[in-house]
Phi, psi and omega in degrees: 000168191217149166246185184292331182301315179305310178293326182299311177298325175301319179291316183304304182301324172305308181299320182297336185277356178275121193288340182291333179276133176258346191204128179220127180207179169283142177293132173217041180057048186293332178295315181291319183293322176297310183303315181275006177080002178274350186256209183224158177284141178223151178293147178246156354287151188226150175235139178230146186251125177233128179270120176287104189275346187282078178232154174257131176261146180260138171275127187248009171111150177059026177090357180274140175233145178233146170197154173279128176239165180235136170255118181263117175259125180270114173261131183232133174214138171267135181232104181252131172036053173281164181309326170245087187311150183059019177231089190261096179279342181297340175296323171303321174295324174293313176305309179304321180295328171295323186278347179302157183263330179295305186245342180277202185254349173301125179074002174286138181249096176286169183309136173070015190230156166281191184286149180275138177220130182288117180245349174203148175224148179217129177256133169290131179259351183228095186218163171268232185275346182270126175256140183227129183222130181249148177223130181252112177255141179239140170206168173278132175240138179246116183266121177266352183292134181099349175275145170295342180271356175296121182296348181255006182276118176292338184264012173318124175269126177258122182265139163280124181231122175264131178234128181264102185268006183275140177295135181270343173215154170279141179267121176263125185254119177300145177286138174275000000 
C-alpha cells in the first residue's frame, strides 16, 4: 500500500537512472538558495523533484483517497562561454532524456499511481549561466494512508470472522 513517500522515491530513483544527470534531489529552491549563499553548491546537470500539493482528494471508500497529482521536475544546467553565448541547447537534451519512455518518466508508474504524462513545460527566459527548465508530470494517485487496509497501519483493526464450511443438510438428488 502507499502513502506519498513511495511514489516520490520511485520518481527520484527513476531520475537517478538517467546517465545525463549528475545530481537528483527533492526541490528546495536550490538555485535561489545557492545564489544568495544560504544553500549549497551541487553538481550539474541536476534534477529536482517537487510534488505540487495543491490538490483536492476524492474519498473513494474504505479510507482510500484519490487525486491527480503533479510531479514538477526542475532541470538545472550550467552553460559557460559556449560558442553561442546565452544559447544552451544541452538543456533540451536533458528535457528529452526526462521525457523518454524507456528510462525517463513518460508512461512510468510510481507506486500507487497511474502512468505519468507530461502536461506542461516551462523554460526560463531571464537567466545567467544557470539554465532552469521545468516539466510537470501528472498522474492519478491513490493514497491508502488512513485506511484500515494499509499494511503499515498499526491501528488496523483485525476482525475475527467465523465461517462454518460444514454442510448443514444433505442434498438429495432425485433419480431421473
